[in-house]
C-alpha positions as MATLAB code, in Angstrom:
seq = 'XXXXXXXXXXXXXXXXXXXXXXXXXXXXXXXXXXXXXXXXXXXXXXXXXXXXXXXXXXXXXXXXXXXXXXXXXXXXXX';
ca = [
       9.595    4.489    5.874;
       6.645    2.539    7.005;
       5.230   -0.384    5.085;
       1.694    0.900    4.250;
      -0.102    1.331    1.279;
      -0.888    5.145    0.047;
      -4.254    3.627   -1.452;
      -6.085    1.505    0.626;
      -4.026    2.545    3.725;
      -3.186   -0.850    4.428;
      -0.798   -1.422    7.512;
       1.577   -4.147    9.402;
      -0.454   -6.282   11.724;
       1.064   -7.836   14.696;
       0.826  -11.079   16.582;
       2.752  -13.650   17.832;
       5.127  -16.408   16.698;
       4.457  -19.630   19.107;
       6.927  -22.279   19.394;
       6.740  -25.760   19.603;
       7.188  -25.279   23.218;
       4.362  -22.841   23.007;
       6.553  -19.619   23.972;
       5.258  -16.506   22.384;
       7.427  -13.810   20.949;
       5.938  -10.813   19.249;
       5.949  -10.478   15.254;
       4.701   -8.442   12.326;
       2.695   -9.478    9.597;
       4.088   -6.792    6.663;
       1.840   -6.079    3.711;
       3.228   -7.205    0.151;
       4.008   -3.403   -0.455;
       5.639   -2.521   -4.031;
       6.746    0.907   -5.495;
       4.835    1.475   -9.381;
       5.309    3.989  -11.578;
       2.296    5.335  -13.224;
       1.640    8.038  -16.113;
      -0.830   10.707  -15.096;
      -1.872   11.994  -18.170;
      -4.102   14.866  -16.651;
      -0.658   16.463  -15.119;
       1.557   15.228  -18.182;
       4.080   13.711  -15.495;
       4.770   10.424  -13.990;
       4.025    9.261  -10.257;
       5.689    6.946   -7.909;
       3.259    5.023   -5.881;
       3.873    2.971   -3.038;
       0.836    0.236   -3.051;
       0.087   -2.878   -1.830;
      -0.572   -5.441   -4.253;
      -4.590   -5.328   -3.689;
      -4.143   -1.649   -4.261;
      -2.455   -2.060   -7.857;
      -5.078   -4.266   -8.423;
      -7.611   -1.718   -7.826;
      -5.395    0.693   -9.806;
      -5.897   -1.849  -12.384;
     -10.059   -1.983  -12.061;
     -10.885    2.262  -11.513;
      -7.873    3.742  -13.124;
      -4.558    5.563  -12.029;
      -6.515    8.959  -12.376;
      -9.426    7.865  -10.072;
      -6.917    6.115   -7.436;
      -4.741    9.013   -7.181;
      -7.918   11.185   -6.504;
      -8.389    8.559   -3.296;
      -5.173    9.017   -2.316;
      -5.541   12.492   -2.409;
      -8.721   12.638   -0.564;
      -6.948   10.607    2.269;
      -4.339   13.435    2.672;
      -1.513   11.675    1.446;
       0.638   14.244   -1.285;
       1.360   12.444   -4.674;
];
């Protein structure tokens, strides 16, 4: 599965390695994706979310119910 956050939509960025001789080769900047399990009281079950650390902090701020609503609004199945 590609490294992307279900909540924020963070995806890998692309750039170049630049060596000492200034030769450029491609590289990827992957977001810090973590798999977290949250209790969803409205459905009486746990949901497993793949979130970036910024997404985890957002869930801590707005709550899991609002976060799942935002994820579903983006069209992602939870």
